[in-house]
Legacy VTK file of the C-alpha trace (Angstrom):
# vtk DataFile Version 3.0
C-alpha trace
ASCII
DATASET POLYDATA
POINTS 302 float
-95.363 -16.370 33.238
-94.165 -14.735 36.970
-94.803 -11.007 37.676
-95.353 -8.420 39.933
-98.605 -6.318 40.257
-97.616 -2.762 40.374
-100.968 -0.962 39.975
-104.566 -1.688 40.025
-107.384 0.222 38.333
-111.093 -0.945 38.939
-110.688 -4.855 37.744
-107.851 -4.428 35.621
-104.320 -4.891 36.729
-100.758 -3.876 35.449
-98.194 -6.338 36.048
-94.270 -6.451 35.649
-93.009 -9.121 34.046
-90.351 -10.883 36.465
-89.201 -13.497 34.109
-87.189 -11.270 31.211
-84.320 -8.948 31.432
-86.372 -5.924 29.484
-89.073 -4.155 31.559
-92.158 -5.628 30.031
-95.566 -4.479 31.584
-99.072 -6.591 30.799
-102.367 -5.223 31.238
-104.628 -8.198 33.167
-107.493 -9.782 34.384
-108.147 -11.671 37.237
-109.379 -15.414 36.933
-112.945 -15.773 38.116
-111.655 -18.463 40.391
-110.304 -15.986 42.647
-113.872 -14.103 43.106
-115.289 -18.076 44.176
-112.408 -18.338 46.425
-112.766 -14.652 47.603
-109.366 -13.596 46.880
-108.882 -10.421 45.169
-105.065 -9.601 43.805
-103.648 -6.922 45.207
-100.821 -4.133 43.984
-97.503 -5.892 45.474
-98.777 -9.397 44.814
-96.310 -11.891 43.283
-98.536 -13.978 40.314
-98.569 -16.264 37.582
-100.149 -14.711 34.153
-100.649 -16.376 31.292
-100.299 -14.259 27.707
-103.749 -13.968 25.787
-102.341 -11.314 23.366
-98.511 -10.999 23.164
-98.570 -8.045 20.866
-101.246 -5.789 22.936
-99.621 -6.937 26.074
-102.978 -8.549 27.380
-103.088 -11.237 30.057
-104.805 -13.428 32.604
-103.846 -13.948 36.208
-104.060 -17.559 37.280
-102.625 -17.925 40.415
-101.095 -15.587 43.286
-98.093 -16.357 45.440
-98.484 -16.868 49.102
-98.166 -13.382 50.888
-95.677 -12.213 53.289
-97.433 -9.267 54.484
-101.139 -7.972 53.614
-102.625 -4.866 54.636
-106.089 -3.756 54.187
-106.238 -0.360 53.786
-105.393 0.591 51.334
-104.990 -3.369 49.921
-101.441 -4.233 49.243
-99.385 -7.218 50.021
-95.481 -8.112 50.498
-94.602 -4.314 51.491
-91.174 -4.412 53.373
-90.902 -0.959 54.783
-93.511 1.959 55.489
-92.090 5.259 54.824
-94.036 7.434 57.153
-94.133 10.987 56.087
-95.031 13.856 58.952
-95.283 17.733 57.706
-93.769 20.122 59.911
-96.173 22.794 58.778
-99.280 22.915 56.698
-100.837 20.634 57.825
-99.404 20.477 61.470
-97.842 17.376 62.377
-100.109 14.421 63.245
-98.082 12.509 65.445
-101.072 10.651 67.016
-101.402 9.150 63.607
-97.516 8.989 63.322
-97.784 6.521 66.580
-100.599 4.453 65.273
-98.526 4.039 61.978
-95.467 2.961 63.972
-97.406 0.396 66.158
-98.901 -0.983 62.893
-95.552 -1.539 61.643
-94.078 -2.966 64.568
-97.187 -5.383 64.551
-96.805 -6.424 61.050
-93.103 -6.738 61.438
-92.097 -4.085 58.954
-89.293 -1.894 58.922
-90.153 1.665 59.627
-88.605 5.346 58.847
-89.995 8.645 59.573
-89.596 11.609 56.969
-89.933 14.953 58.465
-91.049 17.184 55.483
-91.339 20.789 54.920
-88.837 21.598 57.276
-88.319 24.692 55.651
-91.774 26.123 56.524
-91.249 25.611 60.215
-90.077 28.857 61.558
-90.020 27.853 64.984
-88.440 24.367 64.225
-90.479 22.459 66.089
-89.437 19.555 64.164
-86.010 19.397 66.104
-88.211 18.226 69.064
-90.199 15.411 66.797
-86.668 14.270 65.555
-85.472 13.708 69.053
-88.324 11.655 70.416
-88.421 9.290 67.582
-84.398 9.015 67.357
-84.012 8.282 70.924
-86.507 5.580 70.480
-84.626 3.704 67.401
-86.323 5.228 64.420
-84.633 6.630 61.600
-85.711 10.183 61.138
-84.858 11.971 57.558
-85.528 15.692 57.043
-86.675 16.904 53.595
-87.876 20.010 51.889
-90.409 18.705 49.365
-90.342 21.778 47.544
-90.275 22.191 43.549
-87.618 25.233 44.032
-85.724 24.322 47.514
-85.497 20.478 47.693
-82.003 19.431 49.733
-80.365 16.517 47.209
-78.890 15.484 50.106
-81.543 14.674 52.011
-83.213 12.762 48.813
-80.284 10.775 48.264
-80.433 9.976 51.757
-84.073 8.822 51.642
-83.265 6.734 48.396
-80.595 4.926 50.332
-83.385 3.855 52.971
-85.530 2.648 50.257
-83.076 0.616 48.654
-83.838 -3.215 48.426
-87.245 -3.111 49.705
-90.922 -2.787 48.654
-91.980 0.725 50.097
-95.162 2.440 51.381
-95.226 6.105 51.434
-97.752 6.780 54.075
-99.191 9.645 55.662
-102.063 12.159 56.066
-103.049 14.320 52.464
-101.050 17.208 51.822
-98.010 16.165 53.807
-96.288 15.904 50.630
-95.929 12.413 49.283
-96.302 12.880 45.664
-94.061 15.794 45.684
-91.264 13.639 47.457
-91.697 10.973 44.722
-91.505 13.401 42.127
-88.059 14.720 43.456
-86.901 11.030 43.993
-87.440 10.541 40.400
-86.559 14.038 39.060
-89.506 14.461 37.336
-93.546 14.992 37.546
-94.930 11.308 38.118
-97.406 12.112 40.294
-99.864 14.818 40.692
-99.161 16.939 43.723
-101.824 17.696 46.348
-103.273 21.466 47.158
-103.497 22.557 50.864
-107.045 24.198 51.659
-106.128 27.604 53.203
-109.433 27.544 55.195
-108.165 24.675 57.391
-104.475 24.139 56.263
-105.861 20.439 55.419
-104.384 18.767 52.675
-106.505 17.688 49.450
-106.060 14.425 48.519
-104.968 13.973 44.811
-103.941 10.207 44.706
-106.541 7.869 43.846
-104.692 4.350 43.601
-102.036 2.833 44.792
-99.117 2.363 42.195
-95.789 0.491 42.605
-92.992 2.879 40.917
-89.281 1.512 40.386
-86.687 3.185 41.669
-83.952 0.475 40.750
-83.807 -3.323 40.421
-86.085 -4.476 43.276
-86.750 -1.215 44.766
-89.986 0.134 44.750
-92.004 2.966 46.383
-95.889 3.490 46.281
-97.959 6.534 46.754
-101.103 5.814 48.168
-104.409 7.194 49.219
-104.522 9.448 52.406
-104.631 7.819 55.638
-107.165 9.918 56.942
-108.985 6.807 57.966
-106.043 4.622 59.017
-107.002 1.826 61.416
-105.094 -0.536 63.496
-108.176 -2.219 65.089
-106.538 -5.464 64.260
-103.931 -4.824 67.201
-105.915 -6.253 70.428
-105.837 -3.596 73.087
-104.121 -5.552 75.718
-101.068 -5.970 73.517
-100.809 -2.381 72.538
-97.880 -1.628 74.730
-95.691 -4.434 72.990
-95.833 -2.590 69.703
-94.758 0.286 71.178
-91.032 0.082 70.464
-89.650 1.924 74.156
-92.304 0.183 75.968
-91.372 -3.101 75.450
-88.370 -3.525 77.677
-90.476 -1.768 80.605
-93.436 -4.353 80.813
-91.556 -6.815 82.496
-90.842 -3.992 85.389
-95.038 -3.909 85.949
-96.157 -5.356 89.129
-98.861 -7.320 87.106
-98.817 -9.375 84.099
-102.396 -7.973 82.986
-101.058 -4.610 83.555
-103.142 -2.266 80.905
-100.257 0.406 81.670
-103.181 2.927 82.232
-104.591 3.369 85.849
-102.544 0.610 87.462
-99.942 1.442 90.280
-96.265 -0.046 90.037
-96.166 0.008 86.091
-92.758 -0.319 84.411
-94.159 2.250 81.880
-95.401 4.217 84.030
-92.003 4.372 86.253
-89.899 4.958 82.873
-91.785 8.049 82.044
-90.764 9.574 85.484
-87.060 8.451 84.858
-86.874 10.526 81.550
-86.648 7.136 79.413
-90.312 7.345 77.631
-91.878 10.927 76.335
-95.074 11.441 78.081
-96.557 12.950 75.212
-95.907 9.389 73.504
-97.382 7.729 76.597
-100.762 10.198 76.181
-101.069 9.185 72.871
-100.786 5.464 73.554
-103.432 6.134 76.136
-105.838 7.729 73.094
-104.973 4.815 70.830
-105.770 2.081 74.153
-109.018 3.649 74.285
-109.732 3.692 70.636
-109.085 0.358 70.466
-110.990 -0.806 73.503
-114.202 0.955 72.375
-113.975 -0.666 69.105
-113.590 -4.182 71.073
-116.441 -3.403 73.186
-118.681 -2.462 69.998
-117.936 -5.621 68.520
-119.262 -7.528 71.207
-122.435 -5.778 71.224
LINES 1 303
302 0 1 2 3 4 5 6 7 8 9 10 11 12 13 14 15 16 17 18 19 20 21 22 23 24 25 26 27 28 29 30 31 32 33 34 35 36 37 38 39 40 41 42 43 44 45 46 47 48 49 50 51 52 53 54 55 56 57 58 59 60 61 62 63 64 65 66 67 68 69 70 71 72 73 74 75 76 77 78 79 80 81 82 83 84 85 86 87 88 89 90 91 92 93 94 95 96 97 98 99 100 101 102 103 104 105 106 107 108 109 110 111 112 113 114 115 116 117 118 119 120 121 122 123 124 125 126 127 128 129 130 131 132 133 134 135 136 137 138 139 140 141 142 143 144 145 146 147 148 149 150 151 152 153 154 155 156 157 158 159 160 161 162 163 164 165 166 167 168 169 170 171 172 173 174 175 176 177 178 179 180 181 182 183 184 185 186 187 188 189 190 191 192 193 194 195 196 197 198 199 200 201 202 203 204 205 206 207 208 209 210 211 212 213 214 215 216 217 218 219 220 221 222 223 224 225 226 227 228 229 230 231 232 233 234 235 236 237 238 239 240 241 242 243 244 245 246 247 248 249 250 251 252 253 254 255 256 257 258 259 260 261 262 263 264 265 266 267 268 269 270 271 272 273 274 275 276 277 278 279 280 281 282 283 284 285 286 287 288 289 290 291 292 293 294 295 296 297 298 299 300 301
């Protein structure tokens, strides 16, 4: 039989059967051969499995289909869209993390949209500046109030439309409201909602495993553990600018083909900043990410 892995708990997998009309979920272990081949099935994998106990819905995974996309943290396969959740307040917006995630989505050739959550807590309405920057770049930005008592129904409906037809991953730091958004999408308590530490206004991570929830036919969403250690080191530092959407067309205006866009003069990206085409703040974050990648590359050489 063929199925989709929708959850992994330790060495046990939950597989949704894709061959029958009724939604059947089997619990399965992976064949020992995968360990020898150093391949581990992950959530999002399309697999072949053999039923060992039909009555109790037990099975064993025999084959893993070729993956279109694979991400290492959290381990997932075949996702088609990253939904990047940023809180407007408590915790404060982490735009450095957001820019890393957007660069990674471009690197993997995935669709990406941004959810600005908790806008009802942002008295200064700083979220409007964030929305303007990223909308101008070309990303869809959806405003939400992921609050049990005060959810904007229209915004959740807009989010569901954006999710349609995709295997989506909800990504963002702990405490930004990912689990609350999932509960709002399904209009019931599916996931545990986190708390915010009063001491440092940072989220307490409540999601401990990755799980796919089916919204409708061929539309899934995954809640994942907080991306507090999100890493994009697969991207070479000298190619980072290619994965900043608004930088790409300006690179051709650089004097040197090897321009890093950091120290060089006559740089097309720097010229675009002066002309107001690129946000100076986003460029500053690009420089920080570049230096981070560069340092990791140097450590690997040692």
